[in-house]
N, CA, C and O atoms as a CHARMM CRD file, in Angstrom:
* protein
*
  308
    1    1 MET  N    223.98500 -29.30400  68.21700 PROA 1      0.00000
    2    1 MET  CA   223.04800 -28.86300  66.99900 PROA 1      0.00000
    3    1 MET  C    221.56100 -28.84400  67.33000 PROA 1      0.00000
    4    1 MET  O    220.83000 -29.68700  67.85000 PROA 1      0.00000
    5    2 ALA  N    221.33700 -27.54900  66.83800 PROA 2      0.00000
    6    2 ALA  CA   219.72400 -27.39100  67.21100 PROA 2      0.00000
    7    2 ALA  C    219.07200 -28.18600  66.48800 PROA 2      0.00000
    8    2 ALA  O    219.38000 -28.39400  65.31400 PROA 2      0.00000
    9    3 LYS  N    217.91500 -28.83500  67.17500 PROA 3      0.00000
   10    3 LYS  CA   216.76300 -29.48600  66.55200 PROA 3      0.00000
   11    3 LYS  C    215.87900 -28.98600  65.42500 PROA 3      0.00000
   12    3 LYS  O    215.59600 -27.79300  65.53500 PROA 3      0.00000
   13    4 SER  N    215.29200 -29.70900  64.19400 PROA 4      0.00000
   14    4 SER  CA   214.28100 -29.09500  63.97500 PROA 4      0.00000
   15    4 SER  C    213.23500 -29.33700  64.45900 PROA 4      0.00000
   16    4 SER  O    213.29000 -30.12300  65.40500 PROA 4      0.00000
   17    5 VAL  N    211.78700 -28.78600  64.05500 PROA 5      0.00000
   18    5 VAL  CA   210.78300 -28.68100  64.92900 PROA 5      0.00000
   19    5 VAL  C    209.49700 -29.36100  63.85200 PROA 5      0.00000
   20    5 VAL  O    209.07500 -28.72300  62.88800 PROA 5      0.00000
   21    6 PHE  N    209.06800 -30.53800  64.16600 PROA 6      0.00000
   22    6 PHE  CA   208.02000 -30.75300  62.98200 PROA 6      0.00000
   23    6 PHE  C    206.34200 -30.63200  63.58500 PROA 6      0.00000
   24    6 PHE  O    205.83400 -31.43700  64.36500 PROA 6      0.00000
   25    7 TYR  N    205.91200 -29.86100  63.21500 PROA 7      0.00000
   26    7 TYR  CA   204.29100 -29.34500  63.60600 PROA 7      0.00000
   27    7 TYR  C    203.46800 -30.13700  62.88500 PROA 7      0.00000
   28    7 TYR  O    203.56500 -30.11500  61.65800 PROA 7      0.00000
   29    8 HSD  N    202.46700 -31.01700  63.55900 PROA 8      0.00000
   30    8 HSD  CA   201.39300 -31.55000  62.74400 PROA 8      0.00000
   31    8 HSD  C    200.13500 -31.45300  63.52500 PROA 8      0.00000
   32    8 HSD  O    200.08200 -30.73600  64.52400 PROA 8      0.00000
   33    9 ALA  N    199.18700 -32.10100  63.13700 PROA 9      0.00000
   34    9 ALA  CA   197.80600 -31.96300  63.90800 PROA 9      0.00000
   35    9 ALA  C    197.29200 -33.50700  64.22100 PROA 9      0.00000
   36    9 ALA  O    196.26300 -33.67900  64.87600 PROA 9      0.00000
   37   10 GLY  N    198.03000 -34.56600  63.74000 PROA 10     0.00000
   38   10 GLY  CA   197.42100 -35.73200  64.19900 PROA 10     0.00000
   39   10 GLY  C    196.74300 -36.42500  62.83300 PROA 10     0.00000
   40   10 GLY  O    196.24200 -37.54500  62.92900 PROA 10     0.00000
   41   11 CYS  N    196.74800 -35.85300  61.81500 PROA 11     0.00000
   42   11 CYS  CA   195.86400 -36.71200  60.66300 PROA 11     0.00000
   43   11 CYS  C    196.60100 -37.55800  60.09700 PROA 11     0.00000
   44   11 CYS  O    197.80900 -37.33900  60.18500 PROA 11     0.00000
   45   12 PRO  N    196.19300 -38.69100  59.39900 PROA 12     0.00000
   46   12 PRO  CA   196.53500 -39.68300  58.83500 PROA 12     0.00000
   47   12 PRO  C    198.10300 -38.81300  57.74500 PROA 12     0.00000
   48   12 PRO  O    199.29600 -39.11100  57.81100 PROA 12     0.00000
   49   13 VAL  N    197.64900 -38.08900  57.15000 PROA 13     0.00000
   50   13 VAL  CA   198.57300 -37.34200  56.35000 PROA 13     0.00000
   51   13 VAL  C    199.92500 -37.16200  57.21700 PROA 13     0.00000
   52   13 VAL  O    201.02000 -37.63700  56.91600 PROA 13     0.00000
   53   14 CYS  N    199.64700 -36.43000  58.28000 PROA 14     0.00000
   54   14 CYS  CA   200.74100 -35.75600  59.16100 PROA 14     0.00000
   55   14 CYS  C    201.38700 -36.94200  59.78600 PROA 14     0.00000
   56   14 CYS  O    202.60900 -37.07000  59.70900 PROA 14     0.00000
   57   15 VAL  N    200.73100 -37.71600  60.33100 PROA 15     0.00000
   58   15 VAL  CA   201.36100 -38.89200  61.08200 PROA 15     0.00000
   59   15 VAL  C    202.32400 -39.72600  60.19800 PROA 15     0.00000
   60   15 VAL  O    203.38200 -40.13900  60.67300 PROA 15     0.00000
   61   16 SER  N    201.89600 -40.02700  58.66600 PROA 16     0.00000
   62   16 SER  CA   202.81100 -40.64100  57.60600 PROA 16     0.00000
   63   16 SER  C    203.88800 -39.87300  57.62100 PROA 16     0.00000
   64   16 SER  O    204.98700 -40.41500  57.73800 PROA 16     0.00000
   65   17 ALA  N    203.78600 -38.47100  57.50600 PROA 17     0.00000
   66   17 ALA  CA   204.79000 -37.38800  56.87200 PROA 17     0.00000
   67   17 ALA  C    205.67700 -37.39200  58.30200 PROA 17     0.00000
   68   17 ALA  O    206.86800 -37.23200  58.03400 PROA 17     0.00000
   69   18 GLU  N    205.47700 -37.50600  59.48800 PROA 18     0.00000
   70   18 GLU  CA   206.14800 -37.69100  60.73000 PROA 18     0.00000
   71   18 GLU  C    207.22000 -38.50600  60.53900 PROA 18     0.00000
   72   18 GLU  O    208.36700 -38.10200  60.34700 PROA 18     0.00000
   73   19 GLN  N    206.83300 -39.78800  60.59500 PROA 19     0.00000
   74   19 GLN  CA   207.27100 -41.43900  60.23900 PROA 19     0.00000
   75   19 GLN  C    208.49400 -40.94400  59.19700 PROA 19     0.00000
   76   19 GLN  O    209.67500 -41.12800  59.49200 PROA 19     0.00000
   77   20 ASP  N    208.14000 -40.39100  58.12700 PROA 20     0.00000
   78   20 ASP  CA   209.27500 -40.52500  57.12000 PROA 20     0.00000
   79   20 ASP  C    210.45900 -39.17000  57.54900 PROA 20     0.00000
   80   20 ASP  O    211.66000 -39.39300  57.40000 PROA 20     0.00000
   81   21 ILE  N    210.01900 -37.90700  58.03500 PROA 21     0.00000
   82   21 ILE  CA   210.83300 -37.32200  58.52800 PROA 21     0.00000
   83   21 ILE  C    211.91600 -37.69600  59.53600 PROA 21     0.00000
   84   21 ILE  O    213.05500 -37.23400  59.46300 PROA 21     0.00000
   85   22 ILE  N    211.45700 -38.67800  60.62100 PROA 22     0.00000
   86   22 ILE  CA   212.20800 -38.94400  61.64300 PROA 22     0.00000
   87   22 ILE  C    213.00900 -40.20000  60.78500 PROA 22     0.00000
   88   22 ILE  O    213.97900 -40.62900  61.41000 PROA 22     0.00000
   89   23 THR  N    212.80500 -40.75900  59.66600 PROA 23     0.00000
   90   23 THR  CA   213.68500 -41.71700  59.06700 PROA 23     0.00000
   91   23 THR  C    214.74000 -41.33600  58.40900 PROA 23     0.00000
   92   23 THR  O    215.79000 -41.94700  58.20900 PROA 23     0.00000
   93   24 LEU  N    214.23900 -39.74400  57.90800 PROA 24     0.00000
   94   24 LEU  CA   215.23800 -39.25800  56.79800 PROA 24     0.00000
   95   24 LEU  C    216.32100 -38.51100  58.08600 PROA 24     0.00000
   96   24 LEU  O    217.53800 -38.69600  58.08300 PROA 24     0.00000
   97   25 ILE  N    215.71800 -37.80300  58.96000 PROA 25     0.00000
   98   25 ILE  CA   216.76500 -37.11300  59.69300 PROA 25     0.00000
   99   25 ILE  C    217.01900 -37.69700  60.98500 PROA 25     0.00000
  100   25 ILE  O    217.87200 -37.08900  61.63300 PROA 25     0.00000
  101   26 GLY  N    216.46200 -38.81700  61.59800 PROA 26     0.00000
  102   26 GLY  CA   216.73400 -39.20300  62.80700 PROA 26     0.00000
  103   26 GLY  C    215.87900 -38.51400  63.95400 PROA 26     0.00000
  104   26 GLY  O    215.69100 -37.31000  64.12400 PROA 26     0.00000
  105   27 GLU  N    215.53000 -39.31600  64.50900 PROA 27     0.00000
  106   27 GLU  CA   214.52900 -39.02600  65.91400 PROA 27     0.00000
  107   27 GLU  C    215.51800 -37.93800  66.76400 PROA 27     0.00000
  108   27 GLU  O    214.93200 -36.94200  67.18900 PROA 27     0.00000
  109   28 GLU  N    216.53500 -38.01600  66.96000 PROA 28     0.00000
  110   28 GLU  CA   217.37600 -37.21600  67.91300 PROA 28     0.00000
  111   28 GLU  C    217.49200 -35.90200  67.17600 PROA 28     0.00000
  112   28 GLU  O    218.00600 -34.99100  67.82500 PROA 28     0.00000
  113   29 ASN  N    217.12500 -35.64400  65.98800 PROA 29     0.00000
  114   29 ASN  CA   217.42200 -34.37900  65.15300 PROA 29     0.00000
  115   29 ASN  C    216.23600 -33.60000  65.16400 PROA 29     0.00000
  116   29 ASN  O    216.33200 -32.40700  64.88000 PROA 29     0.00000
  117   30 VAL  N    214.73300 -34.26800  65.55100 PROA 30     0.00000
  118   30 VAL  CA   213.70300 -33.61000  65.26800 PROA 30     0.00000
  119   30 VAL  C    212.67500 -33.67000  66.74700 PROA 30     0.00000
  120   30 VAL  O    212.58100 -34.67800  67.44600 PROA 30     0.00000
  121   31 GLU  N    212.00200 -32.44000  67.00100 PROA 31     0.00000
  122   31 GLU  CA   210.94100 -32.58200  67.71500 PROA 31     0.00000
  123   31 GLU  C    209.71500 -32.38100  67.27500 PROA 31     0.00000
  124   31 GLU  O    209.40000 -31.31700  66.74200 PROA 31     0.00000
  125   32 VAL  N    208.79700 -33.47500  67.46000 PROA 32     0.00000
  126   32 VAL  CA   207.50500 -33.59900  67.20200 PROA 32     0.00000
  127   32 VAL  C    206.51500 -33.02800  68.04300 PROA 32     0.00000
  128   32 VAL  O    206.27300 -33.49800  69.15500 PROA 32     0.00000
  129   33 VAL  N    205.82300 -31.86000  67.48800 PROA 33     0.00000
  130   33 VAL  CA   204.97400 -31.43400  68.05200 PROA 33     0.00000
  131   33 VAL  C    203.47500 -31.54400  67.42500 PROA 33     0.00000
  132   33 VAL  O    203.15800 -30.97000  66.38300 PROA 33     0.00000
  133   34 ASN  N    202.55000 -32.39500  68.23100 PROA 34     0.00000
  134   34 ASN  CA   201.42300 -32.27700  67.75400 PROA 34     0.00000
  135   34 ASN  C    200.49100 -31.37900  68.00500 PROA 34     0.00000
  136   34 ASN  O    199.98200 -31.47100  69.12200 PROA 34     0.00000
  137   35 ILE  N    200.13300 -30.59400  67.35900 PROA 35     0.00000
  138   35 ILE  CA   199.33600 -29.26700  67.93600 PROA 35     0.00000
  139   35 ILE  C    197.90000 -29.38600  67.86400 PROA 35     0.00000
  140   35 ILE  O    197.13700 -28.43900  68.05400 PROA 35     0.00000
  141   36 GLY  N    197.44200 -30.89800  67.50700 PROA 36     0.00000
  142   36 GLY  CA   196.34300 -30.92900  67.62800 PROA 36     0.00000
  143   36 GLY  C    196.33400 -31.67500  69.39600 PROA 36     0.00000
  144   36 GLY  O    195.26100 -31.98100  69.91500 PROA 36     0.00000
  145   37 GLU  N    196.99000 -31.77300  69.75500 PROA 37     0.00000
  146   37 GLU  CA   196.89600 -32.42400  71.46100 PROA 37     0.00000
  147   37 GLU  C    197.41300 -31.05500  72.05500 PROA 37     0.00000
  148   37 GLU  O    196.79600 -30.47700  72.95000 PROA 37     0.00000
  149   38 VAL  N    198.81100 -30.47600  71.39500 PROA 38     0.00000
  150   38 VAL  CA   199.24700 -29.38300  72.29200 PROA 38     0.00000
  151   38 VAL  C    199.17600 -28.16800  71.78300 PROA 38     0.00000
  152   38 VAL  O    200.15500 -27.52000  71.41200 PROA 38     0.00000
  153   39 ARG  N    197.94100 -27.77600  71.73800 PROA 39     0.00000
  154   39 ARG  CA   197.29100 -26.45500  71.57200 PROA 39     0.00000
  155   39 ARG  C    197.78700 -25.29600  71.82600 PROA 39     0.00000
  156   39 ARG  O    197.45700 -24.26500  71.24100 PROA 39     0.00000
  157   40 SER  N    198.82700 -25.40000  72.94400 PROA 40     0.00000
  158   40 SER  CA   199.27600 -24.03600  73.26600 PROA 40     0.00000
  159   40 SER  C    200.66100 -23.69400  72.60200 PROA 40     0.00000
  160   40 SER  O    201.38200 -22.75200  72.93200 PROA 40     0.00000
  161   41 ARG  N    200.93200 -24.67900  71.54100 PROA 41     0.00000
  162   41 ARG  CA   201.82200 -24.27700  71.06600 PROA 41     0.00000
  163   41 ARG  C    201.59700 -23.87600  69.37600 PROA 41     0.00000
  164   41 ARG  O    202.48000 -23.67600  68.54200 PROA 41     0.00000
  165   42 ILE  N    200.19800 -23.83700  69.20400 PROA 42     0.00000
  166   42 ILE  CA   199.82500 -23.27800  67.71000 PROA 42     0.00000
  167   42 ILE  C    200.38000 -22.01600  67.83300 PROA 42     0.00000
  168   42 ILE  O    201.28200 -22.05700  66.99600 PROA 42     0.00000
  169   43 ALA  N    200.41900 -20.76900  68.41700 PROA 43     0.00000
  170   43 ALA  CA   200.92700 -19.43900  68.20100 PROA 43     0.00000
  171   43 ALA  C    202.31300 -19.66700  68.13300 PROA 43     0.00000
  172   43 ALA  O    202.87300 -18.90600  67.34400 PROA 43     0.00000
  173   44 GLU  N    203.07300 -20.49800  68.72600 PROA 44     0.00000
  174   44 GLU  CA   204.65200 -20.77600  68.27800 PROA 44     0.00000
  175   44 GLU  C    204.85700 -20.97900  66.98800 PROA 44     0.00000
  176   44 GLU  O    205.68300 -20.35000  66.32600 PROA 44     0.00000
  177   45 ALA  N    204.05800 -21.94200  66.51800 PROA 45     0.00000
  178   45 ALA  CA   203.95500 -22.39300  65.01300 PROA 45     0.00000
  179   45 ALA  C    203.65700 -21.16200  64.19900 PROA 45     0.00000
  180   45 ALA  O    204.36100 -20.71300  63.29500 PROA 45     0.00000
  181   46 GLU  N    202.67600 -20.74600  64.58200 PROA 46     0.00000
  182   46 GLU  CA   202.41000 -19.34300  63.80200 PROA 46     0.00000
  183   46 GLU  C    203.43300 -18.48500  63.32800 PROA 46     0.00000
  184   46 GLU  O    203.63700 -18.03900  62.20000 PROA 46     0.00000
  185   47 THR  N    204.16700 -18.30600  64.62400 PROA 47     0.00000
  186   47 THR  CA   205.32300 -17.18800  64.55700 PROA 47     0.00000
  187   47 THR  C    206.33700 -17.74800  63.91900 PROA 47     0.00000
  188   47 THR  O    207.14700 -17.03000  63.33300 PROA 47     0.00000
  189   48 ALA  N    206.46600 -19.16100  63.92600 PROA 48     0.00000
  190   48 ALA  CA   207.80800 -19.50700  63.07800 PROA 48     0.00000
  191   48 ALA  C    207.42600 -19.39400  61.88500 PROA 48     0.00000
  192   48 ALA  O    208.31400 -19.57500  61.05200 PROA 48     0.00000
  193   49 GLY  N    205.87500 -19.03000  61.29700 PROA 49     0.00000
  194   49 GLY  CA   205.88700 -19.12700  59.70900 PROA 49     0.00000
  195   49 GLY  C    205.01100 -20.22300  59.01200 PROA 49     0.00000
  196   49 GLY  O    204.68500 -20.20900  57.82500 PROA 49     0.00000
  197   50 VAL  N    204.67400 -21.20000  59.96300 PROA 50     0.00000
  198   50 VAL  CA   203.81900 -22.24600  59.69800 PROA 50     0.00000
  199   50 VAL  C    202.24400 -21.68900  59.31600 PROA 50     0.00000
  200   50 VAL  O    201.38300 -21.08300  59.95400 PROA 50     0.00000
  201   51 THR  N    202.32600 -22.13700  58.16500 PROA 51     0.00000
  202   51 THR  CA   200.51600 -21.91500  57.75700 PROA 51     0.00000
  203   51 THR  C    199.53100 -23.13300  57.38100 PROA 51     0.00000
  204   51 THR  O    198.33900 -23.03000  57.09300 PROA 51     0.00000
  205   52 SER  N    200.29800 -24.30800  57.45000 PROA 52     0.00000
  206   52 SER  CA   199.54300 -25.32800  57.13500 PROA 52     0.00000
  207   52 SER  C    200.22300 -26.40900  57.66400 PROA 52     0.00000
  208   52 SER  O    201.45100 -26.32100  57.69400 PROA 52     0.00000
  209   53 VAL  N    199.70300 -27.39500  58.08400 PROA 53     0.00000
  210   53 VAL  CA   200.51900 -28.49300  58.74400 PROA 53     0.00000
  211   53 VAL  C    200.23400 -29.82500  57.84600 PROA 53     0.00000
  212   53 VAL  O    199.18300 -29.88700  57.20800 PROA 53     0.00000
  213   54 PRO  N    201.13600 -30.83900  57.80500 PROA 54     0.00000
  214   54 PRO  CA   202.33500 -30.90100  58.43500 PROA 54     0.00000
  215   54 PRO  C    203.53700 -29.83900  57.95300 PROA 54     0.00000
  216   54 PRO  O    203.55600 -29.51900  56.76500 PROA 54     0.00000
  217   55 ALA  N    204.42900 -29.35200  58.76500 PROA 55     0.00000
  218   55 ALA  CA   205.43800 -28.31800  58.41400 PROA 55     0.00000
  219   55 ALA  C    206.83500 -29.02800  59.35400 PROA 55     0.00000
  220   55 ALA  O    206.78500 -29.80800  60.30500 PROA 55     0.00000
  221   56 LEU  N    207.87200 -28.50400  58.76600 PROA 56     0.00000
  222   56 LEU  CA   209.01300 -28.71200  59.38400 PROA 56     0.00000
  223   56 LEU  C    209.77800 -27.44700  59.69100 PROA 56     0.00000
  224   56 LEU  O    210.31300 -26.90500  58.72400 PROA 56     0.00000
  225   57 VAL  N    209.94500 -26.78600  61.09200 PROA 57     0.00000
  226   57 VAL  CA   210.89400 -25.71600  60.68800 PROA 57     0.00000
  227   57 VAL  C    212.39900 -26.15100  61.24800 PROA 57     0.00000
  228   57 VAL  O    212.75900 -26.68100  62.30000 PROA 57     0.00000
  229   58 THR  N    213.00500 -25.75800  60.25500 PROA 58     0.00000
  230   58 THR  CA   214.56600 -25.97100  60.43600 PROA 58     0.00000
  231   58 THR  C    215.22100 -25.18100  61.62000 PROA 58     0.00000
  232   58 THR  O    214.72700 -24.21000  62.19400 PROA 58     0.00000
  233   59 PRO  N    216.48100 -25.80500  61.89000 PROA 59     0.00000
  234   59 PRO  CA   217.32900 -24.82400  62.79500 PROA 59     0.00000
  235   59 PRO  C    217.63300 -23.56200  62.48800 PROA 59     0.00000
  236   59 PRO  O    218.03400 -22.74100  63.31300 PROA 59     0.00000
  237   60 ASN  N    217.45000 -23.33700  61.22700 PROA 60     0.00000
  238   60 ASN  CA   217.90100 -22.07200  60.62500 PROA 60     0.00000
  239   60 ASN  C    216.59200 -21.10500  60.62200 PROA 60     0.00000
  240   60 ASN  O    216.62300 -19.92000  60.29100 PROA 60     0.00000
  241   61 GLY  N    215.49300 -21.78200  61.02700 PROA 61     0.00000
  242   61 GLY  CA   214.25800 -20.99100  60.69800 PROA 61     0.00000
  243   61 GLY  C    213.59700 -21.05700  59.41900 PROA 61     0.00000
  244   61 GLY  O    212.63500 -20.29800  59.30100 PROA 61     0.00000
  245   62 ASN  N    213.88700 -21.78200  58.43900 PROA 62     0.00000
  246   62 ASN  CA   213.41700 -22.34100  57.45100 PROA 62     0.00000
  247   62 ASN  C    212.03100 -22.91500  57.78800 PROA 62     0.00000
  248   62 ASN  O    212.02300 -23.54700  58.84500 PROA 62     0.00000
  249   63 VAL  N    210.57200 -22.82500  56.98000 PROA 63     0.00000
  250   63 VAL  CA   209.64700 -23.43000  57.07600 PROA 63     0.00000
  251   63 VAL  C    209.18500 -24.16800  56.12000 PROA 63     0.00000
  252   63 VAL  O    208.69100 -23.52800  55.19200 PROA 63     0.00000
  253   64 LEU  N    209.17100 -25.60600  56.00100 PROA 64     0.00000
  254   64 LEU  CA   209.22400 -26.27600  54.76200 PROA 64     0.00000
  255   64 LEU  C    207.66600 -27.08900  55.13700 PROA 64     0.00000
  256   64 LEU  O    207.36500 -27.86800  56.04200 PROA 64     0.00000
  257   65 HSD  N    207.06600 -26.64700  54.27400 PROA 65     0.00000
  258   65 HSD  CA   205.27500 -27.28000  54.28300 PROA 65     0.00000
  259   65 HSD  C    205.21500 -28.51100  53.52800 PROA 65     0.00000
  260   65 HSD  O    205.62800 -28.52800  52.36800 PROA 65     0.00000
  261   66 ILE  N    204.75000 -29.51900  54.06800 PROA 66     0.00000
  262   66 ILE  CA   204.80300 -30.75700  53.59700 PROA 66     0.00000
  263   66 ILE  C    203.58800 -31.23400  53.18900 PROA 66     0.00000
  264   66 ILE  O    202.73400 -31.12600  54.06900 PROA 66     0.00000
  265   67 ASN  N    203.18300 -31.75200  52.10500 PROA 67     0.00000
  266   67 ASN  CA   201.99600 -32.44600  51.83500 PROA 67     0.00000
  267   67 ASN  C    200.99500 -32.01900  52.56100 PROA 67     0.00000
  268   67 ASN  O    200.77600 -32.63700  53.60300 PROA 67     0.00000
  269   68 PHE  N    200.09300 -30.81300  52.19900 PROA 68     0.00000
  270   68 PHE  CA   199.17000 -30.15500  52.72100 PROA 68     0.00000
  271   68 PHE  C    198.20400 -31.14900  53.21300 PROA 68     0.00000
  272   68 PHE  O    197.48800 -31.89900  52.55000 PROA 68     0.00000
  273   69 GLY  N    198.31300 -31.02100  54.54500 PROA 69     0.00000
  274   69 GLY  CA   197.12100 -31.73300  55.41600 PROA 69     0.00000
  275   69 GLY  C    196.03000 -30.99700  55.90100 PROA 69     0.00000
  276   69 GLY  O    194.86800 -31.38200  55.77900 PROA 69     0.00000
  277   70 ALA  N    196.48800 -29.55900  56.65200 PROA 70     0.00000
  278   70 ALA  CA   195.20100 -28.86200  57.20800 PROA 70     0.00000
  279   70 ALA  C    195.97100 -27.28900  57.47900 PROA 70     0.00000
  280   70 ALA  O    197.15300 -27.02300  57.69500 PROA 70     0.00000
  281   71 SER  N    194.97000 -26.55400  57.38600 PROA 71     0.00000
  282   71 SER  CA   195.35600 -24.82700  57.18000 PROA 71     0.00000
  283   71 SER  C    195.71600 -24.70700  58.96000 PROA 71     0.00000
  284   71 SER  O    195.48700 -25.56500  59.81200 PROA 71     0.00000
  285   72 MET  N    196.30500 -23.43500  59.13200 PROA 72     0.00000
  286   72 MET  CA   196.08100 -23.38900  60.61800 PROA 72     0.00000
  287   72 MET  C    194.82200 -22.81300  61.07900 PROA 72     0.00000
  288   72 MET  O    194.42700 -22.86900  62.24300 PROA 72     0.00000
  289   73 ALA  N    194.35300 -22.38600  60.33000 PROA 73     0.00000
  290   73 ALA  CA   193.19100 -21.91700  60.46700 PROA 73     0.00000
  291   73 ALA  C    191.70700 -23.03500  60.80500 PROA 73     0.00000
  292   73 ALA  O    190.71900 -22.74500  61.48000 PROA 73     0.00000
  293   74 ASP  N    191.97300 -24.24000  60.13300 PROA 74     0.00000
  294   74 ASP  CA   191.29100 -25.51300  60.28200 PROA 74     0.00000
  295   74 ASP  C    191.73500 -25.69300  61.84800 PROA 74     0.00000
  296   74 ASP  O    190.90000 -25.64100  62.75100 PROA 74     0.00000
  297   75 VAL  N    192.93400 -25.87900  62.04900 PROA 75     0.00000
  298   75 VAL  CA   193.41200 -26.47300  63.28500 PROA 75     0.00000
  299   75 VAL  C    193.00600 -25.79200  64.44400 PROA 75     0.00000
  300   75 VAL  O    192.52700 -26.38200  65.41300 PROA 75     0.00000
  301   76 LYS  N    193.22300 -24.23700  64.37400 PROA 76     0.00000
  302   76 LYS  CA   192.59300 -23.54900  65.66800 PROA 76     0.00000
  303   76 LYS  C    191.13300 -23.82700  65.65900 PROA 76     0.00000
  304   76 LYS  O    190.68200 -23.60900  66.78400 PROA 76     0.00000
  305   77 GLY  N    190.11200 -24.27200  64.72600 PROA 77     0.00000
  306   77 GLY  CA   188.95700 -24.58800  64.74500 PROA 77     0.00000
  307   77 GLY  C    187.99400 -23.31600  64.69100 PROA 77     0.00000
  308   77 GLY  O    186.77300 -23.46500  64.70300 PROA 77     0.00000
């Protein structure tokens, strides 16, 4: 089974959501990407449809924006 990808920027809202996602779907089912630290993956997130973080991209390509933390424009600086 393909993994979901959870994108976040490292803020407290994002870290809290990360822990909840891992608890809900299991660490083995999600790849966590902190785009605040791995900036090379910002374009990937935007291409997937992420407009704000934290966001979960499902294996089917659906983007679930969770508890608005920061817009992608804010993340890019």
